[in-house]
C-alpha positions, 0 to 999 in steps of 0.5 A, a space after each residue: 093488403 100489405 101489413 107493417 110488420 112490428 117484430 122479426 119476421 118468422 123464418 120460413 120453415 121450408 128451407 128454401 125460396 118458393 111460393 108461399 113463403 113470407 116476404 117483407 120490405 120497406 117503403 122509401 121515406 118509412 121506416 117501417 117493414 112490411 109484410 106480404 106473401 110470394 105467390 108463384 114462381 115465374 120466369 123469362 126464360 133467363 131467370 126465375 123470380 116470385 110473383 107477388 101483388 104489385 101494392 106490395 113494397 117493391 124491394 123484398 127479401 125472405 129467410 129460411 130456416 136457418 135464418 138466412 136472409 136473401 134479397 130478392 131485386 125488383 123487376 117490376 109491377 103492373 097494377 093496372 085494370 086487370 093486373 096487380 102483380 109485381 115480380 121480384 128476382 132469385 139470385 139462384 134459380 127456383 124450383 116451380 113449388 110453393 108451401 100450401 099448408 100454414 106452417 111452411 113444412 110442406 111444399 107442392 110442385 106446380 103442374 098446371 093452371 086454370 085458366 079463368 075462362 074456366 071458372 065457375 061460381 061454386 067451384 073450389 079454391 084454396 090459398 095460403 096466406 102469411 097472416 090466415 094461412 091455409 083456407 078453402 072456399 068457394 068461388 062467388 064471381 068470375 067478373 068482379 071489379 073492384 070499387 074505386 081506384 084500386 087498380 091504379 084507376 078503375 079496376 077491369 071486371 076479370 077479378 075473381 071472388 072467393 068466399 073467405 072464409 079467411 083474409 087479412 093483411 099480409 095475405 097480399 100477393 099469395 097463392 090460389 090454387 087446388 091441389 098442384 094447379 095455380 089459379 092466382 095470386 090474392 090482390 084484396 079482400 073485403 071485411 065485414 063490420 066486426 072485421 071477419 072476412 066477407 070475401 077476398 079476390 084474386 088476379 088470374 095467372 093469365 094476367 102475368 106480365 109479358 115475358 114472364 110466365 108461370 113455372 111448372 113442373 114436368 110430370 107423367 101424371 095429372 095434376 092432383 089434389 092435396 091431402 086436404 083439398 076438396 075434391 078437383 071440380 069437373 070443368 
């Protein structure tokens, strides 16, 4: 669920390229700009880049606090079955950090990833979307298969659903996390008749494309919980 941008993109006040950033791009033959949210920083051993949703525009860019626009060249996209992920390279080496707060003023390091096999209904996760900001809610399903052809055909039952409470167009690709642990990348949402978010669903970081991996920061201690996050659930 990317979103058309009709005004000038807000500046990223964090002053750096990071997960959770606002990214914009255009589609061939369409003069409009579309907005998504960057997920997490990834690497292939030679390059670093941002992972976002595959249904976002191919070529993306972001802006820092000084208004400097940085192009993020398209590397590839994977959108079949259990994946909805796209990699856009960075011209500079990126640190494994992401914005978690709505205002994009505070970054967190990524210290670990939680695999899909470790998820249970009732676990709590958070996400930071460009349209809806920061929120946390409970996991509902860990084997969800979105209906229709949302995965370049039928979707596999590998998606995790979260009970909102907020999701809107423009949140696509955003990081799903708890504390400094990465969980996945938001794909889409389901909406009630009044337009409110019934639930959103995300792709686990387990399904990042072959050759690319989640970058993490080396720490002597285990992953910590952010000041506003709920407690990390027991395995």
